[in-house]
The first five atom37 places (N, CA, C, CB, O) and aatype in JSON, in Angstrom:
{
  "aatype": [12, 5, 13, 11, 16, 2, 0, 11, 4, 0, 7, 4, 6, 0, 0, 9, 9, 15, 0, 19, 11, 2, 1, 13, 14, 2, 0, 6, 17, 8, 10, 8, 10, 3, 16, 0, 3, 11, 9, 10, 6, 4, 8, 7, 9, 14, 6, 3, 0, 6, 11, 0, 0, 5, 9, 19, 11, 16, 9, 6, 6, 16, 7, 13, 11, 7, 15, 17, 9, 5, 5],
  "atom_mask": [
    [1, 1, 1, 1, 1],
    [1, 1, 1, 1, 1],
    [1, 1, 1, 1, 1],
    [1, 1, 1, 1, 1],
    [1, 1, 1, 1, 1],
    [1, 1, 1, 1, 1],
    [1, 1, 1, 1, 1],
    [1, 1, 1, 1, 1],
    [1, 1, 1, 1, 1],
    [1, 1, 1, 1, 1],
    [1, 1, 1, 0, 1],
    [1, 1, 1, 1, 1],
    [1, 1, 1, 1, 1],
    [1, 1, 1, 1, 1],
    [1, 1, 1, 1, 1],
    [1, 1, 1, 1, 1],
    [1, 1, 1, 1, 1],
    [1, 1, 1, 1, 1],
    [1, 1, 1, 1, 1],
    [1, 1, 1, 1, 1],
    [1, 1, 1, 1, 1],
    [1, 1, 1, 1, 1],
    [1, 1, 1, 1, 1],
    [1, 1, 1, 1, 1],
    [1, 1, 1, 1, 1],
    [1, 1, 1, 1, 1],
    [1, 1, 1, 1, 1],
    [1, 1, 1, 1, 1],
    [1, 1, 1, 1, 1],
    [1, 1, 1, 1, 1],
    [1, 1, 1, 1, 1],
    [1, 1, 1, 1, 1],
    [1, 1, 1, 1, 1],
    [1, 1, 1, 1, 1],
    [1, 1, 1, 1, 1],
    [1, 1, 1, 1, 1],
    [1, 1, 1, 1, 1],
    [1, 1, 1, 1, 1],
    [1, 1, 1, 1, 1],
    [1, 1, 1, 1, 1],
    [1, 1, 1, 1, 1],
    [1, 1, 1, 1, 1],
    [1, 1, 1, 1, 1],
    [1, 1, 1, 0, 1],
    [1, 1, 1, 1, 1],
    [1, 1, 1, 1, 1],
    [1, 1, 1, 1, 1],
    [1, 1, 1, 1, 1],
    [1, 1, 1, 1, 1],
    [1, 1, 1, 1, 1],
    [1, 1, 1, 1, 1],
    [1, 1, 1, 1, 1],
    [1, 1, 1, 1, 1],
    [1, 1, 1, 1, 1],
    [1, 1, 1, 1, 1],
    [1, 1, 1, 1, 1],
    [1, 1, 1, 1, 1],
    [1, 1, 1, 1, 1],
    [1, 1, 1, 1, 1],
    [1, 1, 1, 1, 1],
    [1, 1, 1, 1, 1],
    [1, 1, 1, 1, 1],
    [1, 1, 1, 0, 1],
    [1, 1, 1, 1, 1],
    [1, 1, 1, 1, 1],
    [1, 1, 1, 0, 1],
    [1, 1, 1, 1, 1],
    [1, 1, 1, 1, 1],
    [1, 1, 1, 1, 1],
    [1, 1, 1, 1, 1],
    [1, 1, 1, 1, 1]
  ],
  "atom_positions": [
    [[13.54, 73.36, 6.93], [12.87, 74.01, 8.04], [13.41, 75.42, 8.19], [13.05, 73.21, 9.33], [14.55, 75.71, 7.82]],
    [[12.57, 76.29, 8.73], [12.98, 77.67, 8.96], [12.64, 78.08, 10.39], [12.31, 78.62, 7.95], [11.65, 77.65, 10.97]],
    [[13.52, 78.93, 10.93], [13.38, 79.4, 12.3], [13.62, 80.9, 12.34], [14.36, 78.66, 13.24], [14.55, 81.41, 11.72]],
    [[12.77, 81.59, 13.09], [12.95, 83.01, 13.33], [13.93, 83.15, 14.49], [11.59, 83.73, 13.63], [13.8, 82.44, 15.49]],
    [[14.91, 84.04, 14.38], [15.89, 84.25, 15.44], [16.0, 85.74, 15.76], [17.28, 83.68, 15.04], [15.42, 86.58, 15.07]],
    [[16.75, 86.05, 16.8], [17.02, 87.45, 17.12], [18.5, 87.78, 16.91], [16.62, 87.75, 18.57], [19.05, 88.66, 17.57]],
    [[19.14, 87.07, 15.99], [20.54, 87.34, 15.65], [20.65, 88.76, 15.08], [21.09, 86.29, 14.63], [19.74, 89.25, 14.43]],
    [[21.79, 89.4, 15.34], [21.96, 90.78, 14.87], [23.19, 90.98, 13.98], [22.05, 91.7, 16.06], [23.2, 91.89, 13.15]],
    [[24.21, 90.14, 14.14], [25.46, 90.42, 13.44], [26.15, 89.1, 13.04], [26.4, 91.27, 14.32], [25.65, 88.01, 13.31]],
    [[27.29, 89.24, 12.41], [28.05, 88.07, 11.98], [28.52, 87.24, 13.17], [29.25, 88.5, 11.14], [28.64, 86.02, 13.06]],
    [[28.78, 87.87, 14.31], [29.17, 87.13, 15.51], [28.03, 86.27, 16.02], [0.0, 0.0, 0.0], [28.24, 85.12, 16.41]],
    [[26.82, 86.81, 16.01], [25.63, 86.05, 16.39], [25.44, 84.87, 15.44], [24.36, 86.96, 16.38], [25.19, 83.74, 15.86]],
    [[25.59, 85.16, 14.16], [25.44, 84.13, 13.13], [26.45, 83.0, 13.37], [25.64, 84.74, 11.72], [26.09, 81.83, 13.31]],
    [[27.69, 83.35, 13.64], [28.73, 82.34, 13.86], [28.41, 81.46, 15.06], [30.09, 83.02, 14.05], [28.61, 80.25, 15.01]],
    [[27.93, 82.07, 16.14], [27.6, 81.3, 17.35], [26.46, 80.33, 17.09], [27.23, 82.24, 18.5], [26.53, 79.16, 17.47]],
    [[25.4, 80.81, 16.43], [24.25, 79.95, 16.16], [24.61, 78.84, 15.19], [23.08, 80.78, 15.61], [24.29, 77.68, 15.43]],
    [[25.26, 79.19, 14.09], [25.62, 78.18, 13.08], [26.54, 77.13, 13.69], [26.3, 78.85, 11.87], [26.37, 75.94, 13.42]],
    [[27.5, 77.53, 14.48], [28.42, 76.58, 15.12], [27.65, 75.61, 16.01], [29.48, 77.33, 15.94], [27.91, 74.4, 15.98]],
    [[26.72, 76.13, 16.79], [25.96, 75.28, 17.71], [25.09, 74.26, 16.97], [25.08, 76.14, 18.61], [25.08, 73.08, 17.32]],
    [[24.37, 74.72, 15.95], [23.48, 73.78, 15.24], [24.28, 72.78, 14.4], [22.5, 74.56, 14.35], [23.86, 71.64, 14.23]],
    [[25.42, 73.22, 13.86], [26.26, 72.29, 13.1], [26.85, 71.22, 14.02], [27.39, 73.04, 12.38], [27.0, 70.07, 13.61]],
    [[27.19, 71.6, 15.24], [27.71, 70.61, 16.18], [26.65, 69.57, 16.53], [28.21, 71.3, 17.46], [26.95, 68.38, 16.66]],
    [[25.42, 70.01, 16.68], [24.34, 69.09, 17.06], [23.81, 68.3, 15.87], [23.21, 69.86, 17.7], [23.44, 67.14, 16.02]],
    [[23.76, 68.92, 14.7], [23.23, 68.29, 13.48], [24.25, 68.45, 12.36], [21.85, 68.91, 13.08], [24.05, 69.26, 11.45]],
    [[25.35, 67.69, 12.4], [26.45, 67.92, 11.45], [26.12, 67.56, 9.99], [27.63, 67.13, 11.88], [26.81, 68.01, 9.08]],
    [[25.09, 66.76, 9.77], [24.78, 66.34, 8.4], [23.8, 67.26, 7.7], [24.22, 64.94, 8.41], [23.44, 67.03, 6.54]],
    [[23.36, 68.3, 8.38], [22.41, 69.25, 7.79], [23.16, 70.44, 7.2], [21.39, 69.73, 8.85], [24.32, 70.71, 7.53]],
    [[22.48, 71.14, 6.32], [23.02, 72.36, 5.71], [22.31, 73.56, 6.35], [22.83, 72.35, 4.14], [21.08, 73.59, 6.4]],
    [[23.07, 74.53, 6.83], [22.53, 75.66, 7.58], [22.86, 76.99, 6.92], [23.06, 75.64, 9.0], [23.96, 77.18, 6.41]],
    [[21.89, 77.91, 6.94], [22.1, 79.28, 6.45], [21.31, 80.22, 7.35], [21.65, 79.44, 4.94], [20.15, 79.97, 7.65]],
    [[21.95, 81.3, 7.78], [21.26, 82.32, 8.57], [21.21, 83.59, 7.74], [21.99, 82.57, 9.95], [22.24, 84.12, 7.33]],
    [[20.01, 84.06, 7.49], [19.8, 85.22, 6.62], [19.63, 86.48, 7.48], [18.55, 85.01, 5.71], [18.52, 86.82, 7.89]],
    [[20.74, 87.16, 7.73], [20.71, 88.37, 8.55], [20.05, 89.54, 7.83], [22.12, 88.75, 8.94], [19.69, 90.53, 8.46]],
    [[19.89, 89.43, 6.52], [19.31, 90.52, 5.73], [17.77, 90.5, 5.72], [19.82, 90.45, 4.31], [17.15, 91.35, 5.09]],
    [[17.17, 89.53, 6.42], [15.71, 89.48, 6.52], [15.27, 90.05, 7.86], [15.2, 88.02, 6.35], [16.03, 90.02, 8.83]],
    [[14.05, 90.56, 7.92], [13.54, 91.17, 9.15], [13.5, 90.17, 10.31], [12.15, 91.74, 8.92], [13.75, 90.54, 11.46]],
    [[13.19, 88.92, 10.01], [13.07, 87.9, 11.06], [14.35, 87.1, 11.28], [11.95, 86.95, 10.72], [14.35, 86.14, 12.05]],
    [[15.45, 87.49, 10.61], [16.75, 86.82, 10.79], [16.57, 85.29, 10.71], [17.41, 87.21, 12.16], [16.81, 84.57, 11.67]],
    [[16.13, 84.83, 9.55], [15.72, 83.44, 9.35], [16.91, 82.49, 9.3], [14.92, 83.32, 8.07], [17.85, 82.68, 8.52]],
    [[16.85, 81.47, 10.14], [17.79, 80.35, 10.1], [17.12, 79.27, 9.27], [18.17, 79.84, 11.55], [16.02, 78.82, 9.59]],
    [[17.79, 78.86, 8.21], [17.25, 77.86, 7.29], [18.05, 76.58, 7.39], [17.24, 78.39, 5.84], [19.28, 76.6, 7.44]],
    [[17.34, 75.47, 7.4], [17.96, 74.16, 7.54], [17.48, 73.23, 6.43], [17.65, 73.55, 8.93], [16.29, 73.17, 6.14]],
    [[18.42, 72.53, 5.83], [18.1, 71.51, 4.83], [18.79, 70.21, 5.24], [18.56, 71.96, 3.39], [19.93, 70.22, 5.7]],
    [[18.09, 69.1, 5.07], [18.7, 67.81, 5.36], [18.22, 67.15, 6.64], [0.0, 0.0, 0.0], [18.73, 66.1, 7.03]],
    [[17.24, 67.76, 7.3], [16.65, 67.18, 8.51], [15.15, 67.07, 8.26], [16.97, 68.05, 9.79], [14.54, 68.02, 7.76]],
    [[14.54, 65.93, 8.61], [13.09, 65.82, 8.43], [12.35, 66.91, 9.21], [12.6, 64.42, 8.89], [12.69, 67.21, 10.35]],
    [[11.35, 67.49, 8.58], [10.6, 68.57, 9.22], [9.53, 67.97, 10.12], [9.96, 69.51, 8.17], [8.47, 67.55, 9.66]],
    [[9.81, 67.95, 11.42], [8.83, 67.5, 12.39], [9.0, 68.27, 13.69], [8.95, 65.98, 12.64], [10.04, 68.9, 13.91]],
    [[8.0, 68.21, 14.54], [7.98, 69.01, 15.77], [9.12, 68.64, 16.71], [6.66, 68.84, 16.49], [9.66, 69.52, 17.39]],
    [[9.49, 67.37, 16.78], [10.56, 66.94, 17.69], [11.9, 67.53, 17.27], [10.65, 65.41, 17.73], [12.63, 68.07, 18.1]],
    [[12.23, 67.44, 15.99], [13.49, 68.01, 15.5], [13.49, 69.52, 15.65], [13.73, 67.62, 14.02], [14.5, 70.11, 16.04]],
    [[12.35, 70.16, 15.35], [12.25, 71.61, 15.48], [12.51, 72.04, 16.93], [10.87, 72.11, 15.01], [13.2, 73.03, 17.17]],
    [[11.95, 71.3, 17.88], [12.15, 71.62, 19.3], [13.62, 71.49, 19.68], [11.29, 70.71, 20.19], [14.13, 72.28, 20.47]],
    [[14.3, 70.48, 19.13], [15.73, 70.3, 19.42], [16.54, 71.46, 18.86], [16.23, 68.95, 18.83], [17.48, 71.94, 19.5]],
    [[16.17, 71.92, 17.68], [16.9, 73.03, 17.05], [16.66, 74.32, 17.83], [16.45, 73.2, 15.57], [17.59, 75.08, 18.08]],
    [[15.4, 74.58, 18.22], [15.09, 75.77, 19.02], [15.87, 75.73, 20.33], [13.57, 75.87, 19.3], [16.42, 76.75, 20.76]],
    [[15.93, 74.58, 20.97], [16.67, 74.44, 22.22], [18.15, 74.75, 22.0], [16.5, 73.02, 22.8], [18.78, 75.41, 22.83]],
    [[18.71, 74.27, 20.9], [20.11, 74.52, 20.57], [20.35, 76.02, 20.37], [20.53, 73.74, 19.31], [21.35, 76.55, 20.84]],
    [[19.45, 76.69, 19.67], [19.57, 78.14, 19.47], [19.55, 78.84, 20.82], [18.43, 78.67, 18.56], [20.37, 79.72, 21.09]],
    [[18.6, 78.45, 21.67], [18.46, 79.09, 22.98], [19.65, 78.82, 23.89], [17.19, 78.6, 23.66], [19.99, 79.67, 24.72]],
    [[20.3, 77.68, 23.75], [21.49, 77.37, 24.54], [22.66, 78.29, 24.18], [21.89, 75.9, 24.32], [23.59, 78.44, 24.98]],
    [[22.62, 78.91, 23.01], [23.67, 79.86, 22.63], [23.36, 81.26, 23.14], [23.83, 79.88, 21.11], [24.17, 82.17, 22.98]],
    [[22.18, 81.44, 23.77], [21.81, 82.73, 24.32], [20.9, 83.56, 23.42], [0.0, 0.0, 0.0], [20.66, 84.74, 23.68]],
    [[20.39, 82.94, 22.36], [19.5, 83.64, 21.43], [18.1, 83.07, 21.51], [20.04, 83.53, 19.99], [17.87, 82.0, 22.08]],
    [[17.16, 83.8, 20.92], [15.79, 83.33, 20.83], [15.58, 82.67, 19.48], [14.79, 84.48, 21.05], [16.17, 83.08, 18.48]],
    [[14.75, 81.64, 19.46], [14.43, 80.97, 18.21], [13.02, 80.43, 18.25], [0.0, 0.0, 0.0], [12.54, 80.0, 19.3]],
    [[12.35, 80.45, 17.11], [11.03, 79.84, 17.0], [10.87, 79.24, 15.62], [9.92, 80.87, 17.27], [11.31, 79.81, 14.62]],
    [[10.23, 78.1, 15.57], [10.01, 77.35, 14.34], [8.92, 78.04, 13.52], [9.63, 75.86, 14.63], [7.87, 78.39, 14.06]],
    [[9.17, 78.22, 12.24], [8.17, 78.73, 11.33], [7.6, 77.53, 10.59], [8.78, 79.79, 10.35], [8.21, 77.01, 9.65]],
    [[6.42, 77.09, 11.02], [5.81, 75.92, 10.38], [5.26, 76.31, 9.02], [4.68, 75.32, 11.27], [4.62, 77.35, 8.88]],
    [[5.51, 75.49, 8.04], [5.09, 75.78, 6.67], [3.75, 75.15, 6.37], [6.13, 75.28, 5.67], [3.24, 75.29, 5.26]]
  ]
}
């Protein structure tokens, strides 16, 4: 799954990655700060609307914006 974020720096990346890893420890996470949409990529979680909503909520709880990019 992929999510658009408003992360800007390594500190933002650390906060978001820490939060999603705490909530979904068995998934693999990567935040691509070098892309225009600052894409958060997730592997290891079934791609469905319920999980996506949980991930967006987790991103927002860290103080950032997030939206699911449906494929």
